[in-house]
C-alpha positions in Angstrom: 145.6 45.4 77.3 144.9 42.4 79.4 145.0 42.8 83.2 145.1 39.0 84.0 148.8 39.2 85.0 148.2 41.9 87.6 147.6 40.3 91.0 146.7 43.4 93.0 146.6 46.7 91.1 147.2 49.8 93.3 144.2 51.7 94.4 142.9 54.9 92.8 143.9 58.0 94.6 140.8 60.2 95.2 143.0 62.9 96.7 145.2 63.2 93.6 142.4 63.3 91.2 140.7 66.1 93.2 143.8 68.1 93.1 144.2 67.6 89.4 140.9 69.4 88.8 141.9 72.5 90.7 145.3 72.6 89.2 143.4 73.8 86.1 142.9 77.7 85.8 139.2 77.5 85.0 138.4 75.3 88.0 140.7 77.3 90.3 138.8 80.5 89.3 135.5 78.8 90.1 136.8 77.5 93.5 138.1 81.0 94.5 134.7 82.5 93.7 133.0 79.7 95.6 135.2 80.2 98.7 134.9 84.0 98.5 131.1 83.8 98.7 131.1 82.3 102.2 134.1 80.4 103.5 136.8 82.9 102.6 135.4 86.4 101.9 139.0 87.7 102.0 139.5 86.0 98.6 137.0 88.4 96.9 138.6 90.0 93.8 141.6 87.6 93.6 142.4 85.6 90.5 144.8 82.7 89.9 147.8 83.7 87.8 150.4 80.9 88.3 150.4 77.4 89.6 153.3 77.1 92.1 152.8 73.4 92.9 150.2 70.9 91.8 149.2 67.3 91.1 148.8 66.0 87.6 146.6 63.0 86.9 146.6 61.4 83.5 143.9 59.1 82.3 144.5 55.9 80.3 141.4 53.7 79.7 143.6 50.7 78.9 145.3 50.6 82.3 144.3 50.5 85.9 144.6 52.8 87.7 144.6 55.5 85.0 146.7 58.0 86.9 150.3 59.3 87.4 151.2 61.5 90.3 153.1 64.8 90.1 153.5 67.1 93.1 151.4 66.4 96.2 150.7 70.0 97.2 148.4 72.4 95.3 149.4 76.1 95.6 148.2 79.0 93.4 149.7 82.4 93.2 146.9 84.9 93.1 146.8 88.5 92.0 144.4 91.4 92.6 144.6 94.9 91.0 146.1 96.3 87.8 149.7 96.5 86.6 151.2 96.5 90.0 148.9 93.8 91.3 148.9 92.6 94.9 150.0 89.0 95.2 149.2 86.2 97.7 149.3 82.4 97.7 146.3 80.0 98.0 147.3 76.6 99.5 144.6 73.9 99.0 144.7 70.7 101.0 142.2 68.1 100.0 141.3 65.6 102.7 139.0 62.6 102.9 139.5 62.0 106.6 140.2 63.9 109.8 143.9 64.7 110.4 144.8 65.7 114.0 148.1 67.1 112.7 146.6 69.4 110.1 147.3 72.6 111.9 151.0 71.8 112.2 151.1 70.6 108.6 149.6 73.7 107.2 151.8 75.9 109.3 155.0 74.1 108.4 154.1 74.2 104.7 153.7 78.0 104.8 156.8 78.4 106.9 159.0 76.4 104.5 157.7 78.1 101.3 160.5 78.6 98.7 162.6 81.8 99.2 161.0 83.4 96.1 157.5 83.1 97.6 158.2 83.5 101.3 157.3 87.2 101.4 153.7 86.5 100.2 150.8 85.9 102.5 149.5 82.3 102.4 145.8 81.6 102.6 145.4 77.9 103.6 142.2 76.1 102.9 141.3 72.5 103.8 138.7 70.9 101.5 137.0 68.0 103.3 135.5 65.5 100.9 135.2 62.7 103.4 132.4 60.7 105.0 132.7 62.6 108.4 133.0 66.2 109.2 136.6 67.4 109.4 136.4 69.5 112.5 138.5 72.6 113.3 142.1 73.3 112.4 144.0 76.3 113.6 146.2 78.8 111.9 148.5 81.4 113.5 147.6 85.1 113.2 149.5 88.2 114.3 147.4 89.6 117.1 149.2 93.0 117.2 150.4 94.5 113.9 154.2 95.0 113.9 154.7 93.1 117.1 155.8 89.4 117.3 152.7 88.3 119.2 150.6 85.6 117.7 147.4 83.9 118.4 145.3 81.3 116.6 142.0 81.4 114.7 140.0 78.6 113.0 141.5 77.9 109.6 139.5 78.1 106.4 137.5 74.9 105.7 135.3 73.9 102.8 133.1 71.3 104.3 131.0 69.4 101.7 128.4 68.5 104.4 127.5 72.1 104.9 126.0 72.4 101.4 122.6 71.4 100.4 122.2 68.9 97.5 118.7 68.1 96.2 117.7 64.6 97.2 120.2 64.3 100.1 119.5 65.1 103.7 121.1 68.1 105.5 123.2 70.9 104.2 122.5 74.5 105.3 124.0 76.4 102.5 122.9 76.6 98.8 125.4 75.8 96.1 126.2 78.7 93.8 124.9 78.2 90.3 127.1 77.9 87.2 130.2 77.0 89.2 132.3 73.8 88.8 133.1 73.8 92.5 129.4 73.4 93.2 129.4 70.2 91.0 132.5 69.0 92.8 130.9 69.5 96.2 127.6 68.0 95.2 129.1 64.8 93.8 131.5 64.5 96.7 128.4 64.6 99.0 126.8 61.8 97.0 130.0 59.8 97.2 130.1 60.3 101.0 126.5 59.2 101.4 127.2 56.0 99.4 130.4 55.4 101.5 128.2 55.5 104.6 126.2 52.6 103.2 123.3 54.8 101.8 123.4 53.3 98.4 120.2 54.9 97.2 122.2 58.2 97.0 123.4 56.9 93.7 120.1 58.0 92.2 121.4 61.6 92.5 124.5 61.1 90.4 122.9 61.7 87.0 121.1 64.8 88.3 124.4 66.3 89.7 126.2 65.4 86.5 123.6 67.0 84.2 122.7 70.0 86.2 125.9 71.1 88.0 128.9 69.6 86.1 128.3 69.1 82.4 126.8 72.6 81.6 130.0 74.2 83.0 132.5 71.6 82.0 131.7 71.0 78.3 133.3 74.3 77.3 136.5 73.9 79.2 139.9 72.7 78.1 140.4 69.0 77.3 142.9 68.7 80.2 140.2 69.8 82.7 137.5 67.6 81.2 140.0 64.7 81.5 140.8 65.6 85.1 137.0 65.7 85.9 136.6 62.3 84.2 139.4 60.7 86.2 138.0 62.1 89.5 134.5 61.0 88.7 135.4 57.4 88.4 138.1 57.1 91.1 135.8 57.3 94.1 133.0 55.3 92.6 135.4 52.6 91.6 136.2 52.0 95.2 132.6 52.2 96.3 131.4 49.7 93.8 133.9 46.9 94.5 131.0 44.4 94.5 129.8 45.5 91.1 132.5 44.5 88.5 130.1 45.2 85.6 129.6 48.8 86.8 133.3 49.3 87.6 134.2 48.1 84.1 131.8 50.7 82.6 133.2 53.5 84.8 136.8 52.6 83.8 136.0 53.4 80.1 135.5 57.0 81.0 138.3 59.4 79.9 136.5 62.8 79.6 133.7 63.8 81.9 131.1 64.1 79.1 131.5 60.3 78.6 130.2 59.6 82.1 126.6 60.2 81.2 126.8 57.2 78.8 127.1 54.8 81.7 124.7 56.6 84.1 121.8 54.2 83.4 123.8 51.5 85.2 123.6 53.6 88.4 119.8 53.5 88.1 119.8 49.7 87.7 122.3 49.4 90.5 120.0 51.3 92.9 117.0 49.1 91.9 119.1 46.0 92.5 120.1 47.4 95.9 116.5 48.0 96.8 115.5 44.5 95.7 118.4 43.0 97.6 117.4 44.9 100.8 113.8 43.7 100.4 115.0 40.1 100.0 117.3 40.4 103.0 114.5 41.7 105.1 112.0 39.0 104.1 114.6 36.3 104.6 115.3 37.6 108.2 111.6 37.4 109.0 111.2 33.9 107.6 114.3 32.6 109.5 113.1 34.2 112.7 109.8 32.4 112.4 111.4 29.1 111.5 113.8 29.4 114.4 111.0 30.1 116.8 108.8 27.2 115.6 111.3 24.5 114.5 114.5 25.5 116.4 118.1 26.5 115.6 119.0 23.3 113.6 116.1 23.8 111.2 116.8 27.5 110.8 120.4 26.8 110.0 119.4 24.2 107.4 116.8 26.6 105.8 119.2 29.6 105.9 121.4 28.1 103.2 118.4 27.6 100.9 117.0 31.0 101.6 120.3 32.7 100.9 120.4 31.2 97.4 116.8 32.1 96.6 115.7 35.1 94.7 113.1 37.5 96.1 110.3 36.2 93.8 111.1 32.6 94.9 110.8 33.1 98.6 107.9 31.4 100.4 105.1 33.4 102.0 104.7 33.4 105.8 101.2 31.9 105.3 102.8 28.8 103.8 105.0 28.4 106.8 102.0 28.8 109.1 100.3 26.0 107.1 103.4 23.8 107.6 103.3 24.6 111.3 99.6 23.7 111.6 100.1 20.5 109.6 103.0 19.5 111.9 105.6 19.2 109.1 108.9 20.8 108.5 109.0 24.1 106.6 108.7 23.8 102.8 110.7 26.4 100.9 111.5 25.1 97.4 109.7 24.3 94.2 106.1 23.1 94.8 106.5 24.2 98.4 109.1 21.6 99.4 112.7 21.8 100.4 115.2 19.3 99.0 115.1 17.3 102.2 111.4 17.6 103.1 109.4 14.4 103.4 
C-alpha cells in the first residue's frame, strides 16, 4: 500500500506496545517472577489467571503505524493457592517519563475499581522505560489494622536503569536468566541510551535480542511474538528518524523472530555514526584553525565546503599550515584547491 497520500502519519505508541506484551499470560508470568525476585517480594507464589483490562496492539506491515488501541489500563487478576485460591489484582502502569500526578492516578484507579473487583487488594506497579529515572510515587497503606488510619509508603517501581546490561554503563542488579521481562528491561535500557544521544548503544541490540529475548520468545504464542515485534520497532522507529532506510527495514517486522534479519543494519548504522562523529570533530578543528589564521569570513566560506566533504576528502592540518606559510588562502578541494582559490 502506498503511503504517498499520508501527509503526517500518527506516531507509534511505545506505551501501548509495551502493554500489549504483558497482556499475554506467558509474559505476565515472567514479569511477576521478575518483580517477586526484588521489587515486589509480596508477589511470590502468585500467578495470572484473568486479564481484567488491557491494551491490544495489532501489527500490519502494510500500514504505518501498525497498531490499534484497546483499553489503556493493564490489570491482571492473580491467584495463589489451590481450589479456594486467594485473589488479588496487579495493576501495571508503563511510563516513559516522570509524572508528578502518578500517586493520585494510581490511588484513584484502585478506588474506582469495578464493583465485582473492589474487594480485592490492588498491587500497583509503575514500570519506567524512559530516559530518566522515574523517582518515587506513594501509595496509601493502613497503618493500624482494622482502624481507618492510613499512611503512605513508596509504591512499587520497576526501574530499567537499576539493572545491569552488558556493554552499557551502570545498573546495580543482574537480570534474571530465561525471563522475557529481562529482555524487555535490557532492550528498554538500550533504547534509553540511544534516546540520550549515545548512538553506539545500538551495538547491543543484536546481543540482547539473541541472548535475552529470542530464546524465550520463540516458543511462545503467535500473539505474544507479534506483540514483541510491534514493541521492538516502535521505539527504534522514533529514534532513527534520520535513517529512512533503517526505518523501512524495521517496519517490515511483524514477529520478533524477524527482527534479527535486519540487525546487520544496526551495525552499519553505528559505524556510520562513528565516522560522522570523527568527520565532525575534524571539521571543527580545521575551521577553528582557519578562523584563527584567516578570520571569520574565510571560515564561513570554507564551512560550506567542509560540510559537504566526506571524511576521506578532508584536508590535513599540515596542508593548511603550508597554505599559511605560503601566504595563500586555505586550499580544501581537489588537488588542494577550493573552487575560489587563486
